[in-house]
PLY file of the C-alpha trace (Angstrom):
ply
format ascii 1.0
element vertex 227
property float x
property float y
property float z
element edge 226
property int vertex1
property int vertex2
end_header
67.32 -47.53 -81.82
65.03 -44.51 -81.41
63.24 -43.40 -84.57
64.12 -39.91 -85.82
60.72 -38.29 -86.30
62.24 -35.55 -88.49
63.89 -37.88 -91.00
62.44 -37.61 -94.50
60.32 -34.55 -93.69
60.04 -31.44 -95.89
60.56 -27.95 -94.43
59.74 -24.56 -95.97
61.51 -21.45 -94.60
60.32 -17.85 -94.88
61.57 -14.58 -93.44
64.70 -12.49 -93.12
68.47 -12.90 -93.38
68.63 -14.72 -90.04
66.58 -17.57 -91.51
68.30 -17.28 -94.88
71.82 -17.22 -93.41
73.05 -13.77 -94.51
75.78 -13.66 -97.20
76.68 -17.33 -96.97
72.99 -18.26 -97.26
73.61 -20.98 -94.70
71.59 -21.04 -91.48
69.95 -23.34 -88.98
67.84 -24.60 -91.89
70.80 -26.32 -93.55
72.22 -27.49 -90.22
69.02 -29.11 -89.00
67.96 -30.59 -92.32
71.38 -32.13 -92.97
71.61 -33.55 -89.44
68.13 -35.08 -89.64
68.04 -36.11 -93.32
65.27 -33.65 -94.11
64.62 -31.82 -97.37
63.95 -28.09 -97.49
63.12 -25.08 -99.63
64.06 -21.56 -98.55
62.05 -18.54 -99.68
63.54 -16.14 -97.11
65.41 -13.09 -98.42
67.97 -10.81 -96.81
66.41 -7.52 -95.77
62.81 -8.74 -95.96
60.25 -6.85 -93.88
56.80 -7.99 -92.83
54.90 -4.89 -94.02
53.93 -4.72 -97.69
55.02 -1.07 -97.76
58.47 -2.58 -98.29
58.73 -4.20 -101.74
60.91 -6.92 -100.19
58.39 -8.49 -97.84
57.53 -11.87 -96.35
53.94 -11.83 -97.59
55.21 -11.88 -101.17
57.51 -14.79 -100.30
54.48 -16.81 -99.22
52.44 -15.82 -102.28
55.22 -16.94 -104.63
55.94 -20.22 -102.83
54.54 -23.46 -104.27
51.24 -24.92 -103.16
52.76 -28.29 -102.23
52.35 -28.86 -98.50
55.54 -29.23 -96.44
55.63 -31.05 -93.13
57.02 -27.93 -91.42
57.12 -24.19 -92.00
59.55 -21.93 -90.11
59.53 -18.14 -90.28
60.64 -14.98 -88.47
59.32 -11.43 -88.76
60.74 -8.50 -86.81
64.34 -7.79 -87.89
63.58 -5.31 -90.66
60.52 -3.74 -89.05
62.15 -3.08 -85.67
62.46 0.70 -85.75
61.06 3.42 -83.52
59.34 4.86 -86.61
57.23 1.69 -86.54
56.67 1.04 -82.84
56.05 4.67 -81.92
53.56 5.41 -84.69
50.18 3.69 -84.14
49.32 4.10 -87.81
52.42 2.08 -88.76
52.51 -0.37 -85.84
48.80 -1.17 -85.94
47.32 -3.51 -83.36
46.38 -7.15 -83.03
42.77 -7.92 -83.90
40.46 -9.79 -81.58
38.89 -12.35 -83.87
39.82 -14.26 -86.99
37.55 -12.69 -89.60
38.62 -9.08 -89.08
39.99 -7.05 -91.97
43.78 -7.07 -91.71
45.96 -4.16 -92.81
49.31 -5.55 -94.04
50.69 -2.02 -94.31
51.03 -2.09 -90.51
53.34 -4.44 -88.62
50.59 -6.13 -86.62
48.36 -6.45 -89.66
51.23 -7.84 -91.71
52.20 -10.45 -89.14
48.58 -11.53 -88.73
48.34 -11.77 -92.51
51.47 -13.95 -92.57
50.04 -16.25 -89.91
46.66 -16.53 -91.64
48.24 -17.13 -95.06
50.53 -19.86 -93.74
47.73 -21.59 -91.87
45.40 -21.57 -94.86
47.86 -22.14 -97.74
49.62 -24.90 -95.82
46.73 -26.30 -93.83
47.92 -29.25 -91.79
51.60 -28.29 -91.91
53.28 -27.66 -88.56
54.24 -23.99 -88.18
57.08 -22.62 -86.07
57.78 -18.94 -85.43
61.44 -18.15 -84.70
61.79 -15.18 -82.36
65.33 -14.13 -83.25
68.05 -13.12 -80.79
68.77 -9.65 -79.40
70.95 -7.57 -81.71
72.78 -4.28 -81.07
71.81 -3.22 -84.60
68.37 -2.31 -83.26
67.27 -0.29 -80.23
66.60 -2.67 -77.34
63.41 -0.86 -76.32
62.06 -1.29 -79.84
63.11 -4.95 -79.99
61.34 -5.64 -76.69
58.12 -4.12 -78.00
58.32 -5.97 -81.30
59.13 -9.28 -79.65
56.27 -9.08 -77.19
53.76 -8.09 -79.87
54.93 -10.75 -82.32
54.71 -13.54 -79.75
51.23 -12.37 -78.73
50.08 -12.46 -82.34
51.51 -15.85 -83.28
50.11 -17.36 -80.09
46.72 -15.92 -81.04
47.04 -17.89 -84.27
48.04 -21.03 -82.29
51.58 -21.10 -83.67
54.47 -22.47 -81.63
57.40 -20.17 -80.81
61.10 -21.01 -80.72
62.09 -18.12 -78.48
65.73 -17.33 -79.15
65.07 -13.79 -77.93
64.38 -14.71 -74.31
65.58 -18.29 -74.04
68.39 -18.81 -76.53
71.42 -17.48 -74.60
72.70 -15.66 -77.70
72.93 -11.97 -76.83
74.57 -9.82 -79.47
74.90 -6.92 -77.03
77.68 -8.78 -75.20
80.99 -7.99 -76.95
82.36 -11.53 -76.64
79.17 -13.04 -78.08
79.02 -10.41 -80.80
82.59 -11.23 -81.86
82.56 -15.01 -81.51
79.08 -15.89 -82.76
78.29 -13.41 -85.54
79.81 -12.42 -88.87
79.48 -9.66 -91.44
81.78 -10.99 -94.18
82.06 -14.53 -95.47
85.13 -16.64 -94.77
87.77 -17.50 -97.38
85.54 -20.24 -98.78
82.40 -18.12 -98.98
80.99 -19.70 -95.85
79.79 -18.51 -92.44
82.77 -19.61 -90.33
84.20 -16.10 -89.93
83.89 -14.09 -86.71
83.99 -10.45 -85.63
80.50 -9.50 -86.72
78.23 -6.76 -85.40
75.93 -9.17 -83.58
73.09 -9.47 -86.08
73.88 -12.47 -88.26
74.86 -15.71 -86.50
77.92 -17.49 -87.82
78.30 -21.26 -87.97
78.92 -21.52 -84.21
76.10 -19.09 -83.46
73.62 -21.32 -85.24
75.13 -24.57 -83.99
75.25 -23.61 -80.32
72.13 -21.51 -79.96
69.67 -21.78 -82.84
69.96 -25.43 -83.86
69.16 -27.06 -80.49
66.09 -24.95 -79.68
64.62 -25.14 -83.17
65.31 -28.88 -83.46
63.61 -29.48 -80.12
60.63 -27.41 -81.25
60.31 -29.30 -84.53
60.51 -32.65 -82.76
57.72 -31.58 -80.42
55.55 -30.73 -83.44
56.41 -33.82 -85.48
54.07 -36.64 -86.34
55.47 -40.07 -87.07
0 1
1 2
2 3
3 4
4 5
5 6
6 7
7 8
8 9
9 10
10 11
11 12
12 13
13 14
14 15
15 16
16 17
17 18
18 19
19 20
20 21
21 22
22 23
23 24
24 25
25 26
26 27
27 28
28 29
29 30
30 31
31 32
32 33
33 34
34 35
35 36
36 37
37 38
38 39
39 40
40 41
41 42
42 43
43 44
44 45
45 46
46 47
47 48
48 49
49 50
50 51
51 52
52 53
53 54
54 55
55 56
56 57
57 58
58 59
59 60
60 61
61 62
62 63
63 64
64 65
65 66
66 67
67 68
68 69
69 70
70 71
71 72
72 73
73 74
74 75
75 76
76 77
77 78
78 79
79 80
80 81
81 82
82 83
83 84
84 85
85 86
86 87
87 88
88 89
89 90
90 91
91 92
92 93
93 94
94 95
95 96
96 97
97 98
98 99
99 100
100 101
101 102
102 103
103 104
104 105
105 106
106 107
107 108
108 109
109 110
110 111
111 112
112 113
113 114
114 115
115 116
116 117
117 118
118 119
119 120
120 121
121 122
122 123
123 124
124 125
125 126
126 127
127 128
128 129
129 130
130 131
131 132
132 133
133 134
134 135
135 136
136 137
137 138
138 139
139 140
140 141
141 142
142 143
143 144
144 145
145 146
146 147
147 148
148 149
149 150
150 151
151 152
152 153
153 154
154 155
155 156
156 157
157 158
158 159
159 160
160 161
161 162
162 163
163 164
164 165
165 166
166 167
167 168
168 169
169 170
170 171
171 172
172 173
173 174
174 175
175 176
176 177
177 178
178 179
179 180
180 181
181 182
182 183
183 184
184 185
185 186
186 187
187 188
188 189
189 190
190 191
191 192
192 193
193 194
194 195
195 196
196 197
197 198
198 199
199 200
200 201
201 202
202 203
203 204
204 205
205 206
206 207
207 208
208 209
209 210
210 211
211 212
212 213
213 214
214 215
215 216
216 217
217 218
218 219
219 220
220 221
221 222
222 223
223 224
224 225
225 226
């Protein structure tokens, strides 16, 4: 019998509603941890941005999280920063720095994401980090999403962080009406869960996570795992 390298591991999750699981607060985190007998703590919050100009931001999530080192950390970053007012304004978008000792400006998107990467790598030194590049959603302009995705992947790769690329490799495309209807939800089901359909393409439902998010993220975690 093959050993499950994820069994018994602890995972911390940071980021937006896609990681948190929207209104049902159930996402790939619960799916994967239950399937692999892992424990987890979620610090992700619906509506969280990366930039500290938003009072609901991912940097604060990391600051408030406990010092105890998890085996894994998963996070996302772009959903609530993906606007033309960010990408088209250099003073808001910022740019990736070259080195690792540069002054970072978390009021810009690039500076905020670099700050997130640096904080996670230092606060949780030795933990395995995984950036989740979330799927395409019709709730945001595609041009803007493309820019944000490319920049975010460039930055997390600079910081030597693995990417689970749902954006380019996950098959879940919220712009397709059938996918939008069948694999996303806006309102919880009769039991308060995420098994409803007919969403606007942003928040995966139970099938959206199960079919698209869970396999890619599980595979990524396994590849990072130590026995």
